C-alpha positions, 0 to 999 in steps of 0.5 A: 086235218085234225077234227076238233069237234064233230057235234051232230054230224049226219051219218050220210055227211054234209055232202049228201044233203047239200040241196037241203042244207042252209049253212052258217059259217063262223071263223073263230080266232084263238090268237088274241083275247080282250082283257078289260079293253086291252087286246092281248096276243096269246103266246101258245094259243089253240088253233083257230077254227071254222064252225059249220052250222046247219040252219035247215031244220029251224034249230041251229045245229053245229055239224063240224068244227075244224082247224083253219087259220082265221083272224079277228083283225079286219072286217068280220067278213073274212069267210065266204061260201059258194052259192051251192054251199060246196066250198068255203073261203077263209082269209087270215089277216094276221098270223103269229110272228115266227120270230116272236110268238107273242106278236102278230104279223100280216098274213098272206094266205086264204084257206079253201074248205070242201064243205061236202066232205065228212067232216069238211076239210082243208083242200088248198091254201092259196097265196093272197096279198099282205093282210087279206081281210074281207072277201066275197064270191059272186052269185054265179059262184065263178069269181072271188075277190079278196081285199088285201089290207096291207097292200092296197090291192084286191086279189081275183080268184077263179072258181071252177070244177070245185077248185079255186085259183088265183088269176090276178090283182087289181091295184086300188091305192097306196098301202095307207088306203087300207082296203078292207072289204070288197063286195059284188053287186048282185048282177056281178058287173061291179064290186065296191071296195072300202078304203078305211085309210082314206074314207072312201069307196072305190068302184070296180067294173067286172066283165067275165074274169076281167076286173078293172078299177073305175075312176070313181071314189065315193066319199063316205063317213070316217073309216069305212070298213064293212059293206053289203049289197041289198039282194035287189041290187038297188043299194049298198050299205057301208059301216063307217067304223070311226076312230074309236074315240067314243063318238057316235059313228055312222052307216051310209046308204049308196044308190046303185040304181044310177051311175055314177053310184053315190051316197044318198043318206047317212045315219048315226048308229053309235060307237064303232059299227063293226059287222054289217049285212043285208037280209033277204028282205032288201029293206033290212040291214043289220049292224053290230055296234061295239057301243064301248064294250071293247073299252075298259069298264072304267071308261066313260064310253063303256057300254054293252054290245048291241046289234041294230036293225035298220030299214031302207025306205024311199032312199033313206035309212032309219034305225027300227030296233036294237038288242043286246049281244056279247062283248066285242061283237063282230059278224052278223048274218041273217038266216036264209028266210030272214026270220033269224039273226046271228051275231058273233061274240069274240069275248064270250066265244059264242053266237047270239041267236035273235028272232026278227019280227015282221015289224023289224023288232028283235027278240031272243031266238034261242040259246047262244051257239058255243064255238071253239074260239072268238067268233070273228066272222059270220057268213051265209051263202049269197044266192039269187033271189 
């Protein structure tokens, strides 16, 4: 594996400091660019990459960047980390068309990366369904789920002894349902799946390695895309990305404390909420809002990219603050202590660093982190709290 950049790697390597490491991963897409509101596929792009960033010292430090297939298409949750930070999984929703270098076709693979190696290295490429998109790993670090957007299925993978293996698929809906992201509840007994194509969320029941779709479809806002769980297991939040027509879109709150699970509140957040993530504090939710930054600068809907912080209180959602970020912003992730917030910017090819105050206010938290490609997805490890 060719190493593209090894900035600041410790002499002992990542593996020696795993117990102290707090890793942020960015999956970076080099296949497409946004030019004044138009997405263009490059005929001879640089390789896509995975950036490994260590947050443990308080100041983010890039430890390595390696070539790994990635994709900006799909929710910006196409990378996941095992709770022990030993393995990373990265899906590639789109790949170059072998018959036409200027076009993209659905991908069919997921990369497995050993984060303990120095430098981190690709150790396996596993088959998925068509156009794998959002994925998640349970808190036990034993199971992974991948939403196959062009197939209407969720793939199931076993994680054991440092290896990942495919063990089955769950039929979710027709291809037109465009399943986009899947996330475990903190107790690992259920998972939720967004159906972008028909405005709903499915519930999966999990018993060991047995994953079954329940007869429960939760009706969301228009085109649910990303979703995340609060660490206390009481709520899930869903980003309803809308139709991209310049209208204000929404985030919905799902009550997980009683079955059947149900949406109990929905709030407007602006145009096109793309990435969504909860923080260590189960009351806080961060969502990236394109706000027209992905539209031509002559559009009446054009505006700067934003990230908004929401608070969950008494079963309701409310926007408490916002900050400007980059253009065509994608993933969002909290630091493990909840004091910092990171936002991936596709056009600028960097990651915004923001500080989260105790009252939820956002402010600049340091210089942006440059990455080798458009930051298409961000993730930190999800651990029991």
